The first five atom37 places (N, CA, C, CB, O) and aatype in JSON, in Angstrom:
{
  "aatype": [12, 5, 11, 11, 9, 11, 18, 15, 9, 11, 6, 9, 10, 2, 6, 9, 11, 17, 16, 11, 3, 9, 2, 11, 19, 5, 10, 17, 18, 9, 8, 1, 7, 0, 9, 2, 3, 16, 1, 9, 10, 15, 7, 11, 3, 9, 19, 1, 9, 6, 11, 15, 15, 10, 3, 16, 9, 16, 0, 16, 9, 14, 18, 8, 1, 19, 13, 11, 9, 19, 18, 0, 7, 11, 9, 19, 13, 6, 1],
  "atom_mask": [
    [1, 1, 1, 1, 1],
    [1, 1, 1, 1, 1],
    [1, 1, 1, 1, 1],
    [1, 1, 1, 1, 1],
    [1, 1, 1, 1, 1],
    [1, 1, 1, 1, 1],
    [1, 1, 1, 1, 1],
    [1, 1, 1, 1, 1],
    [1, 1, 1, 1, 1],
    [1, 1, 1, 1, 1],
    [1, 1, 1, 1, 1],
    [1, 1, 1, 1, 1],
    [1, 1, 1, 1, 1],
    [1, 1, 1, 1, 1],
    [1, 1, 1, 1, 1],
    [1, 1, 1, 1, 1],
    [1, 1, 1, 1, 1],
    [1, 1, 1, 1, 1],
    [1, 1, 1, 1, 1],
    [1, 1, 1, 1, 1],
    [1, 1, 1, 1, 1],
    [1, 1, 1, 1, 1],
    [1, 1, 1, 1, 1],
    [1, 1, 1, 1, 1],
    [1, 1, 1, 1, 1],
    [1, 1, 1, 1, 1],
    [1, 1, 1, 1, 1],
    [1, 1, 1, 1, 1],
    [1, 1, 1, 1, 1],
    [1, 1, 1, 1, 1],
    [1, 1, 1, 1, 1],
    [1, 1, 1, 1, 1],
    [1, 1, 1, 0, 1],
    [1, 1, 1, 1, 1],
    [1, 1, 1, 1, 1],
    [1, 1, 1, 1, 1],
    [1, 1, 1, 1, 1],
    [1, 1, 1, 1, 1],
    [1, 1, 1, 1, 1],
    [1, 1, 1, 1, 1],
    [1, 1, 1, 1, 1],
    [1, 1, 1, 1, 1],
    [1, 1, 1, 0, 1],
    [1, 1, 1, 1, 1],
    [1, 1, 1, 1, 1],
    [1, 1, 1, 1, 1],
    [1, 1, 1, 1, 1],
    [1, 1, 1, 1, 1],
    [1, 1, 1, 1, 1],
    [1, 1, 1, 1, 1],
    [1, 1, 1, 1, 1],
    [1, 1, 1, 1, 1],
    [1, 1, 1, 1, 1],
    [1, 1, 1, 1, 1],
    [1, 1, 1, 1, 1],
    [1, 1, 1, 1, 1],
    [1, 1, 1, 1, 1],
    [1, 1, 1, 1, 1],
    [1, 1, 1, 1, 1],
    [1, 1, 1, 1, 1],
    [1, 1, 1, 1, 1],
    [1, 1, 1, 1, 1],
    [1, 1, 1, 1, 1],
    [1, 1, 1, 1, 1],
    [1, 1, 1, 1, 1],
    [1, 1, 1, 1, 1],
    [1, 1, 1, 1, 1],
    [1, 1, 1, 1, 1],
    [1, 1, 1, 1, 1],
    [1, 1, 1, 1, 1],
    [1, 1, 1, 1, 1],
    [1, 1, 1, 1, 1],
    [1, 1, 1, 0, 1],
    [1, 1, 1, 1, 1],
    [1, 1, 1, 1, 1],
    [1, 1, 1, 1, 1],
    [1, 1, 1, 1, 1],
    [1, 1, 1, 1, 1],
    [1, 1, 1, 1, 1]
  ],
  "atom_positions": [
    [[-35.35, -170.88, 104.42], [-34.84, -169.55, 104.65], [-33.64, -169.31, 103.72], [-34.44, -169.36, 106.14], [-32.73, -170.13, 103.64]],
    [[-33.66, -168.18, 103.04], [-32.58, -167.85, 102.11], [-31.41, -167.22, 102.85], [-33.08, -166.92, 101.01], [-31.6, -166.41, 103.76]],
    [[-30.21, -167.6, 102.44], [-29.01, -167.04, 103.04], [-28.71, -165.69, 102.36], [-27.8, -168.02, 102.9], [-28.73, -165.58, 101.14]],
    [[-28.44, -164.68, 103.19], [-28.12, -163.37, 102.65], [-26.65, -163.36, 102.23], [-28.41, -162.25, 103.7], [-25.77, -163.7, 103.02]],
    [[-26.38, -162.97, 101.0], [-25.03, -162.93, 100.47], [-24.4, -161.6, 100.82], [-25.02, -163.17, 98.94], [-24.99, -160.54, 100.59]],
    [[-23.19, -161.66, 101.37], [-22.46, -160.43, 101.69], [-21.46, -160.15, 100.58], [-21.74, -160.55, 103.06], [-20.75, -161.05, 100.13]],
    [[-21.41, -158.92, 100.15], [-20.44, -158.49, 99.15], [-19.5, -157.48, 99.78], [-21.15, -157.89, 97.92], [-19.9, -156.67, 100.61]],
    [[-18.25, -157.53, 99.37], [-17.29, -156.56, 99.89], [-17.5, -155.22, 99.21], [-15.84, -157.06, 99.68], [-18.13, -155.13, 98.15]],
    [[-16.98, -154.19, 99.82], [-17.06, -152.85, 99.24], [-16.37, -152.84, 97.88], [-16.41, -151.79, 100.19], [-16.86, -152.24, 96.93]],
    [[-15.24, -153.51, 97.79], [-14.52, -153.6, 96.52], [-15.39, -154.24, 95.44], [-13.22, -154.4, 96.7], [-15.44, -153.74, 94.32]],
    [[-16.07, -155.35, 95.77], [-16.93, -156.02, 94.8], [-18.09, -155.13, 94.35], [-17.47, -157.32, 95.39], [-18.44, -155.09, 93.17]],
    [[-18.68, -154.44, 95.3], [-19.8, -153.54, 94.97], [-19.33, -152.43, 94.05], [-20.41, -152.94, 96.26], [-19.97, -152.16, 93.03]],
    [[-18.22, -151.77, 94.39], [-17.73, -150.67, 93.57], [-17.29, -151.15, 92.18], [-16.56, -149.98, 94.26], [-17.55, -150.47, 91.19]],
    [[-16.64, -152.3, 92.11], [-16.24, -152.82, 90.8], [-17.44, -153.16, 89.93], [-15.36, -154.05, 90.97], [-17.43, -152.89, 88.73]],
    [[-18.47, -153.76, 90.53], [-19.67, -154.07, 89.74], [-20.31, -152.8, 89.19], [-20.69, -154.85, 90.6], [-20.71, -152.75, 88.03]],
    [[-20.4, -151.78, 90.02], [-20.97, -150.51, 89.55], [-20.08, -149.9, 88.48], [-21.14, -149.51, 90.73], [-20.58, -149.41, 87.46]],
    [[-18.78, -149.93, 88.69], [-17.85, -149.34, 87.72], [-17.95, -149.99, 86.35], [-16.42, -149.45, 88.23], [-17.95, -149.3, 85.33]],
    [[-18.05, -151.32, 86.32], [-17.99, -152.05, 85.05], [-19.36, -152.32, 84.42], [-17.29, -153.35, 85.25], [-19.43, -152.6, 83.22]],
    [[-20.46, -152.25, 85.2], [-21.76, -152.57, 84.61], [-22.77, -151.43, 84.69], [-22.34, -153.77, 85.29], [-23.83, -151.47, 84.05]],
    [[-22.45, -150.4, 85.47], [-23.38, -149.29, 85.64], [-22.63, -147.98, 85.45], [-24.07, -149.34, 87.03], [-21.8, -147.87, 84.55]],
    [[-22.91, -147.0, 86.29], [-22.29, -145.68, 86.16], [-21.7, -145.25, 87.5], [-23.31, -144.63, 85.66], [-22.45, -144.86, 88.4]],
    [[-20.39, -145.31, 87.65], [-19.71, -144.96, 88.9], [-19.97, -143.51, 89.31], [-18.2, -145.19, 88.75], [-19.85, -143.17, 90.48]],
    [[-20.33, -142.66, 88.35], [-20.62, -141.25, 88.66], [-21.88, -141.07, 89.49], [-20.74, -140.47, 87.38], [-22.09, -140.0, 90.06]],
    [[-22.73, -142.1, 89.55], [-23.97, -142.03, 90.33], [-23.79, -142.52, 91.77], [-25.06, -142.84, 89.65], [-24.77, -142.66, 92.5]],
    [[-22.54, -142.77, 92.17], [-22.24, -143.27, 93.51], [-21.99, -142.12, 94.48], [-21.03, -144.21, 93.48], [-21.35, -141.13, 94.13]],
    [[-22.5, -142.28, 95.69], [-22.12, -141.45, 96.83], [-21.56, -142.42, 97.86], [-23.35, -140.61, 97.41], [-22.22, -143.38, 98.25]],
    [[-20.34, -142.16, 98.3], [-19.67, -143.04, 99.25], [-19.5, -142.26, 100.56], [-18.29, -143.54, 98.69], [-18.81, -141.24, 100.6]],
    [[-20.11, -142.75, 101.62], [-20.06, -142.1, 102.93], [-18.96, -142.78, 103.73], [-21.44, -142.18, 103.67], [-18.92, -144.01, 103.82]],
    [[-18.08, -141.98, 104.33], [-16.98, -142.57, 105.09], [-16.61, -141.71, 106.29], [-15.76, -142.76, 104.2], [-16.93, -140.52, 106.35]],
    [[-15.94, -142.34, 107.25], [-15.49, -141.67, 108.46], [-14.26, -140.83, 108.14], [-15.18, -142.69, 109.6], [-13.28, -141.33, 107.58]],
    [[-14.34, -139.55, 108.5], [-13.21, -138.63, 108.31], [-13.1, -137.79, 109.58], [-13.41, -137.72, 107.03], [-13.86, -136.85, 109.79]],
    [[-12.14, -138.14, 110.4], [-11.96, -137.44, 111.69], [-11.74, -135.95, 111.46], [-10.75, -138.05, 112.47], [-10.93, -135.54, 110.62]],
    [[-12.46, -135.15, 112.22], [-12.33, -133.71, 112.12], [-13.39, -133.06, 111.24], [0.0, 0.0, 0.0], [-13.63, -131.86, 111.35]],
    [[-14.01, -133.83, 110.37], [-15.1, -133.29, 109.54], [-16.36, -133.16, 110.4], [-15.36, -134.2, 108.28], [-16.43, -133.74, 111.48]],
    [[-17.34, -132.44, 109.93], [-18.61, -132.32, 110.65], [-19.19, -133.72, 110.82], [-19.6, -131.38, 109.89], [-19.34, -134.46, 109.85]],
    [[-19.52, -134.06, 112.05], [-20.02, -135.4, 112.41], [-19.04, -136.51, 112.03], [-21.36, -135.65, 111.72], [-19.44, -137.67, 111.91]],
    [[-17.77, -136.18, 111.84], [-16.73, -137.14, 111.45], [-17.09, -137.91, 110.18], [-16.48, -138.14, 112.59], [-16.7, -139.06, 110.01]],
    [[-17.84, -137.26, 109.29], [-18.31, -137.91, 108.07], [-18.05, -137.04, 106.85], [-19.81, -138.23, 108.19], [-18.21, -135.82, 106.89]],
    [[-17.66, -137.69, 105.77], [-17.57, -137.03, 104.48], [-18.31, -137.89, 103.46], [-16.08, -136.81, 104.05], [-18.45, -139.1, 103.62]],
    [[-18.77, -137.23, 102.41], [-19.45, -137.93, 101.31], [-18.65, -137.69, 100.05], [-20.94, -137.45, 101.15], [-18.39, -136.54, 99.67]],
    [[-18.26, -138.78, 99.41], [-17.43, -138.72, 98.21], [-18.29, -139.05, 96.99], [-16.23, -139.71, 98.32], [-19.09, -139.98, 97.02]],
    [[-18.13, -138.3, 95.94], [-18.81, -138.58, 94.68], [-18.03, -139.65, 93.91], [-18.96, -137.28, 93.83], [-16.8, -139.66, 93.93]],
    [[-18.74, -140.52, 93.24], [-18.1, -141.57, 92.45], [-17.17, -141.04, 91.38], [0.0, 0.0, 0.0], [-16.21, -141.71, 91.01]],
    [[-17.44, -139.84, 90.89], [-16.58, -139.27, 89.84], [-15.17, -138.98, 90.35], [-17.2, -137.99, 89.3], [-14.24, -138.82, 89.56]],
    [[-15.0, -138.92, 91.7], [-13.69, -138.66, 92.29], [-12.88, -139.93, 92.54], [-13.86, -137.91, 93.58], [-11.72, -139.85, 92.94]],
    [[-13.48, -141.1, 92.31], [-12.77, -142.36, 92.51], [-11.85, -142.59, 91.32], [-13.76, -143.54, 92.69], [-12.3, -142.64, 90.17]],
    [[-10.56, -142.74, 91.61], [-9.56, -142.92, 90.56], [-9.22, -144.4, 90.39], [-8.28, -142.13, 90.89], [-9.08, -144.89, 89.27]],
    [[-9.09, -145.13, 91.53], [-8.68, -146.54, 91.46], [-9.31, -147.3, 92.63], [-7.12, -146.67, 91.49], [-9.4, -146.78, 93.74]],
    [[-9.74, -148.52, 92.35], [-10.31, -149.4, 93.37], [-9.26, -150.48, 93.66], [-11.68, -150.04, 92.89], [-8.95, -151.32, 92.82]],
    [[-8.72, -150.43, 94.88], [-7.64, -151.34, 95.27], [-8.18, -152.48, 96.15], [-6.54, -150.57, 96.03], [-9.38, -152.57, 96.4]],
    [[-7.27, -153.35, 96.6], [-7.65, -154.5, 97.42], [-8.27, -154.1, 98.76], [-6.44, -155.38, 97.66], [-9.29, -154.66, 99.16]],
    [[-7.67, -153.14, 99.45], [-8.16, -152.77, 100.78], [-8.5, -151.29, 100.93], [-7.14, -153.15, 101.81], [-8.78, -150.81, 102.03]],
    [[-8.46, -150.57, 99.81], [-8.76, -149.13, 99.85], [-9.14, -148.66, 98.46], [-7.54, -148.33, 100.39], [-9.06, -149.4, 97.48]],
    [[-9.56, -147.4, 98.4], [-9.8, -146.8, 97.09], [-9.05, -145.48, 97.04], [-11.32, -146.59, 96.83], [-8.92, -144.78, 98.04]],
    [[-8.57, -145.17, 95.87], [-7.84, -143.92, 95.66], [-8.77, -142.91, 95.02], [-6.58, -144.15, 94.77], [-9.53, -143.21, 94.11]],
    [[-8.68, -141.68, 95.55], [-9.46, -140.58, 94.99], [-8.48, -139.56, 94.42], [-10.38, -139.93, 96.07], [-7.27, -139.78, 94.42]],
    [[-9.0, -138.48, 93.95], [-8.18, -137.41, 93.41], [-7.22, -136.88, 94.48], [-9.06, -136.27, 92.86], [-6.09, -136.51, 94.18]],
    [[-7.68, -136.84, 95.74], [-6.89, -136.2, 96.79], [-6.42, -137.13, 97.92], [-7.67, -135.12, 97.39], [-5.57, -136.73, 98.71]],
    [[-6.94, -138.35, 98.01], [-6.62, -139.2, 99.17], [-6.82, -140.68, 98.86], [-7.49, -138.8, 100.36], [-7.36, -141.06, 97.82]],
    [[-6.36, -141.5, 99.8], [-6.63, -142.93, 99.8], [-7.55, -143.21, 100.98], [-5.3, -143.79, 99.89], [-7.26, -142.8, 102.11]],
    [[-8.65, -143.9, 100.73], [-9.64, -144.18, 101.77], [-9.69, -145.69, 102.01], [-11.04, -143.62, 101.39], [-10.09, -146.44, 101.11]],
    [[-9.3, -146.15, 103.2], [-9.39, -147.58, 103.51], [-10.86, -147.99, 103.61], [-8.65, -147.91, 104.83], [-11.7, -147.23, 104.09]],
    [[-11.18, -149.2, 103.15], [-12.57, -149.66, 103.16], [-13.17, -149.72, 104.55], [-12.66, -151.02, 102.51], [-14.39, -149.58, 104.7]],
    [[-12.36, -149.93, 105.59], [-12.94, -150.03, 106.94], [-13.53, -148.7, 107.4], [-11.88, -150.49, 107.94], [-14.26, -148.66, 108.39]],
    [[-13.24, -147.6, 106.7], [-13.83, -146.3, 107.04], [-15.16, -146.05, 106.3], [-12.84, -145.18, 106.71], [-15.91, -145.14, 106.66]],
    [[-15.43, -146.84, 105.28], [-16.67, -146.67, 104.5], [-17.82, -147.3, 105.27], [-16.54, -147.32, 103.08], [-17.74, -148.45, 105.69]],
    [[-18.91, -146.53, 105.46], [-20.05, -147.11, 106.17], [-21.34, -147.08, 105.35], [-20.27, -146.37, 107.46], [-22.34, -147.67, 105.77]],
    [[-21.34, -146.41, 104.19], [-22.54, -146.44, 103.36], [-22.17, -146.14, 101.91], [-23.6, -145.43, 103.87], [-21.34, -145.27, 101.63]],
    [[-22.81, -146.88, 100.99], [-22.67, -146.61, 99.56], [-24.09, -146.44, 99.01], [-21.89, -147.77, 98.8], [-24.95, -147.29, 99.21]],
    [[-24.3, -145.33, 98.34], [-25.59, -145.03, 97.72], [-25.38, -144.99, 96.22], [-26.2, -143.68, 98.25], [-24.46, -144.33, 95.73]],
    [[-26.24, -145.7, 95.47], [-26.16, -145.67, 94.01], [-27.5, -145.19, 93.47], [-25.8, -147.09, 93.43], [-28.54, -145.8, 93.73]],
    [[-27.49, -144.1, 92.74], [-28.69, -143.53, 92.12], [-29.82, -143.37, 93.16], [-29.18, -144.43, 90.96], [-30.98, -143.65, 92.88]],
    [[-29.44, -142.9, 94.36], [-30.44, -142.64, 95.39], [-30.84, -143.83, 96.23], [0.0, 0.0, 0.0], [-31.64, -143.68, 97.15]],
    [[-30.31, -145.02, 95.94], [-30.66, -146.24, 96.67], [-29.44, -146.74, 97.46], [-31.17, -147.34, 95.7], [-28.35, -146.83, 96.91]],
    [[-29.64, -147.06, 98.73], [-28.55, -147.6, 99.55], [-28.24, -149.02, 99.09], [-28.91, -147.57, 101.07], [-29.12, -149.89, 99.11]],
    [[-26.99, -149.25, 98.69], [-26.58, -150.59, 98.26], [-25.63, -151.25, 99.26], [-25.91, -150.51, 96.89], [-25.37, -152.45, 99.18]],
    [[-25.13, -150.46, 100.2], [-24.28, -151.0, 101.28], [-24.41, -150.09, 102.47], [-22.78, -151.12, 100.83], [-24.39, -148.86, 102.35]],
    [[-24.55, -150.71, 103.66], [-24.59, -149.94, 104.89], [-24.18, -150.83, 106.05], [-26.01, -149.34, 105.13], [-24.58, -151.99, 106.13]],
    [[-23.39, -150.27, 106.94], [-23.04, -151.0, 108.17], [-23.15, -150.09, 109.36], [-21.63, -151.6, 108.09], [-22.9, -150.52, 110.49]]
  ]
}
């Protein structure tokens, strides 16, 4: 039986940023007060990938609020 390797959100985003196209990312995260408490962020809005959060044009989003990452239409992370 093969062991499933877990990657952190930071590792996933950095790999996409440096080897693929960060603009093809959709990042789904919990945002209290939004419809269904969810917002979807485009990769083009990501300014900096930090140790425990990511910075966007308008906000800092802690990784514990991220629940799905989609790259080019394919889910690459979901919890």
